[in-house]
C-alpha positions, -999 to 999 in steps of 0.1 A, spaced: -353 486 -95 -381 507 -80 -380 485 -49 -343 494 -45 -350 531 -41 -352 541 -5 -365 571 13 -352 583 46 -374 606 67 -352 623 93 -315 628 89 -301 629 124 -279 604 143 -299 575 129 -312 587 96 -281 602 80 -258 572 88 -286 549 75 -290 569 43 -253 571 36 -247 535 45 -273 523 21 -259 547 -5 -225 530 0 -241 497 -6 -253 509 -40 -289 518 -33 -304 550 -46 -314 569 -15 -335 600 -11 -336 619 22 -356 647 38 -357 667 70 -363 703 82 -349 730 59 -320 740 81 -308 704 83 -310 700 45 -291 733 41 -264 721 64 -260 688 47 -261 704 12 -231 725 24 -213 693 35 -217 703 71 -230 675 92 -248 688 124 -230 662 146 -197 643 147 -196 607 135 -164 591 122 -164 585 84 -198 601 79 -185 633 62 -164 612 39 -194 592 27 -215 624 24 -189 640 1 -188 607 -19 -225 602 -24 -243 635 -22 -261 642 -54 -251 607 -66 -265 577 -47 -278 601 -20 -301 630 -29 -319 654 -7 -356 664 -13 -375 692 3 -405 674 17 -422 640 23 -445 642 -8 -414 646 -30 -397 618 -12 -428 595 -17 -428 603 -54 -393 588 -57 -393 560 -32 -413 528 -25 -397 520 9 -398 548 35 -377 546 67 -390 568 95 -359 580 114 -373 610 133 -367 617 170 -388 602 197 -376 622 227 -386 615 263 -416 635 276 -429 630 311 -408 604 328 -404 575 305 -432 584 281 -421 587 245 -430 618 226 -443 605 193 -455 638 179 -429 638 151 -439 603 140 -476 613 141 -468 642 119 -449 620 94 -477 594 94 -504 620 87 -484 634 58 -478 599 43 -515 593 45 -524 625 28 -500 618 0 -505 581 -6 -511 574 -43 -493 540 -47 -481 512 -26 -455 521 1 -437 501 28 -434 523 58 -406 512 81 -401 522 118 -364 528 124 -369 551 154 -371 534 188 -408 534 197 -430 518 224 -447 485 216 -479 489 195 -466 520 178 -467 502 144 -504 496 148 -509 533 157 -490 545 126 -511 522 104 -543 537 120 -531 573 114 -522 566 78 -556 550 72 -574 580 88 -556 604 66 -556 585 33 -582 597 8 -579 567 -14 -580 530 -8 -543 525 -15 -526 495 0 -495 500 22 -476 481 48 -460 491 81 -430 473 94 -405 476 122 -367 474 115 -349 490 145 -314 503 142 -286 489 164 -261 515 156 -236 528 182 -226 564 181 -190 566 172 -191 534 151 -224 539 133 -211 534 97 -192 503 106 -222 489 125 -245 495 95 -222 479 70 -212 451 93 -243 442 113 -243 412 137 -280 407 132 -310 423 113 -344 422 130 -375 427 110 -412 429 122 -438 426 94 -474 416 88 -474 406 52 -452 384 29 -448 414 6 -433 436 33 -411 407 44 -398 400 9 -391 437 3 -371 442 35 -352 409 34 -342 416 -2 -326 449 9 -304 430 34 -297 399 13 -261 408 8 -253 409 45 -236 379 61 -255 379 93 -288 364 107 -320 380 95 -346 374 121 -382 380 110 -412 381 133 -442 403 141 -440 441 148 -449 441 184 -422 416 192 -396 436 174 -407 469 190 -401 452 224 -368 437 213 -352 471 207 -361 484 242 -351 450 258 -317 450 240 -308 485 253 -322 478 288 -300 447 290 -269 466 279 -276 492 306 -281 464 331 -246 450 323 -230 485 329 -247 489 362 -239 454 372 -201 458 366 -202 492 384 -218 475 414 -190 448 413 -164 476 410 -176 490 443 -170 456 460 -136 453 444 -125 487 455 -134 480 491 -117 446 492 -86 452 471 -97 432 441 -93 444 405 -126 449 386 -108 449 352 -95 414 358 -129 403 372 -146 416 340 -120 398 318 -125 365 337 -162 368 335 -161 377 298 -142 345 290 -174 327 297 -191 325 263 -225 329 279 -214 363 292 -188 379 268 -167 410 272 -190 438 259 -204 464 282 -184 452 312 -163 483 317 -165 499 351 -166 537 351 -190 566 355 -221 549 341 -240 548 309 -254 578 291 -263 591 257 -296 594 240 -306 557 239 -299 537 271 -312 561 297 -343 569 277 -350 533 268 -347 521 304 -372 548 315 -395 540 285 -396 503 294 -403 511 331 -432 534 318 -445 506 296 -445 483 326 -464 509 347 -490 512 319 -494 474 320 -495 473 358 -461 456 360 -434 468 385 -401 464 366 -381 468 398 -349 453 382 -348 482 357 -354 507 385 -324 493 403 -303 495 371 -312 532 369 -306 538 406 -271 523 404 -263 544 373 -275 576 390 -254 569 421 -222 569 400 -224 606 396 -221 612 434 -196 584 438 -171 597 412 -176 633 423 -168 624 459 -138 604 447 -125 636 429 -131 658 459 -116 633 484 -82 635 467 -80 673 464 -53 686 487 -70 710 512 -41 735 512 -43 741 474 -68 759 452 -97 738 440 -88 737 403 -98 705 385 -89 695 349 -116 674 332 -107 652 302 -137 640 283 -172 654 282 -191 634 255 -210 604 269 -186 581 250 -156 585 228 -158 592 190 -189 614 193 -197 650 202 -230 639 218 -234 651 254 -270 641 259 -274 624 293 -236 624 295 -224 613 330 -194 636 325 -216 667 322 -236 657 353 -203 654 373 -192 688 359 -225 703 370 -222 688 405 -186 701 410 -197 736 397 -225 737 422 -198 732 449 -177 761 435 -148 742 421 -129 758 392 -130 735 362 -108 733 331 -125 713 304 -112 694 274 -128 671 249 -116 662 213 -150 668 198 -177 680 223 -164 714 234 -188 733 210 -218 713 224 -207 719 259 -204 757 253 -240 756 240 -252 736 270 -237 761 295 -243 793 274 -273 805 294 -258 798 328 -239 826 345 -212 829 371 -197 795 363 -161 787 371 -156 771 337 -126 773 314 -125 757 280 -92 743 269 -78 735 234 -57 706 247 -53 683 277 -20 700 285 -38 733 289 -63 717 312 -35 704 333 -17 737 339 -19 746 375 -47 721 382 -47 703 415 -62 672 400 -70 657 366 -100 635 360 -105 613 329 -143 610 324 -145 598 288 -120 572 275 -109 588 243 -80 568 229 -59 600 222 -56 605 260 -36 573 261 -10 589 238 -5 621 259 29 629 274 18 621 310 52 630 324 48 665 310 12 667 324 26 657 359 50 686 357 23 711 346 1 703 376 3 719 410 -5 685 425 1 656 401 -30 635 409 -50 616 382 -85 603 388 -90 578 360 -127 572 363 -128 550 332 -97 528 339 -82 540 306 -46 541 317 -21 515 330 -16 521 368 21 512 368 29 535 339 11 564 355 30 559 388 63 557 369 57 592 354 52 607 388 14 607 391 -7 599 421 -30 575 402 -65 566 414 -88 545 393 -122 527 398 -126 493 413 -90 484 415 
């Protein structure tokens, strides 16, 4: 049973879903983080929005899931330690591993019995070897331990579902003992468990995210061709996706990829290439296409503003994707900033991200920003409405009512969320992307 007790170091977007997901599966889980994070979780206040997470927290806190104040206390309770701390981007593409270094030192200083230390955070290749070296340097006793890599493949907005219903589990280990411990944890899952060495797994996580980003940039490139020729990118994507070698995922034209993972991991992989004297020009093109979407969508919005009306724009959707309040690297926010710089007056709405957006713009003055409690409020007297994040609830709006509230009933659907025919039937001048 001791091997079934898990310790989670870092309770953010990766660590907390991981902890509560394992708790839901019946494991005894201990978690630790900075004091203000622990205080918030103890009060049932999760510092970010993730569907179903609060429900699981209420169910498992002080039962299957318990908080401890520090790493030594966590190590006293757990044999398998998952490192889920942040690895933010430093100088272009270079991962800041200072939080992992701090954790590794503390583990070394407090190692009194065998532990399996597992990388969950996304890290550059050879980080596992580096962690092992730091632990050895800080361990005062000759205590055996293993380091393994077991990256998460959780999507914000569906993290709990993804954890409980994985399509694959990837494990990088150096010893049979580490392999047996980790595979035993996942033995109840009905999915492939792929086991190999740590370096291969570390590259796999970066490669997976870079490939997904490439798909997004590819379909956006195709959407530009469709738009200039009268083709429909949504139908192109559907036809492409029917090929089992391609599939439908991440073939949705729009404003580009964002969030904490894909942009950072693309740049990290480019940086790794530079360090190895490799020019990863394909990934540079992926990033270039993605950056160009901000200008392209901004120009599309400006193009359809009627010159004899005030420049009031309603923006629907600010998080980088639906079902999250995360605005890190959000293309929506970049478009908002670009329009603000050109003195447009903006009316912003998002079902979850408004608080984060207010924090983001808090120290910037003289902004023509208005925060709205509903999409209808954003539409009042606007000359144009732009959907920048495809929240499902926008599909259910009374769009005929919105058309009557606007000064000029024009909708820029930058994510192709709505049906063109329906939008025209309610009296909107409807403009989408790539069709």
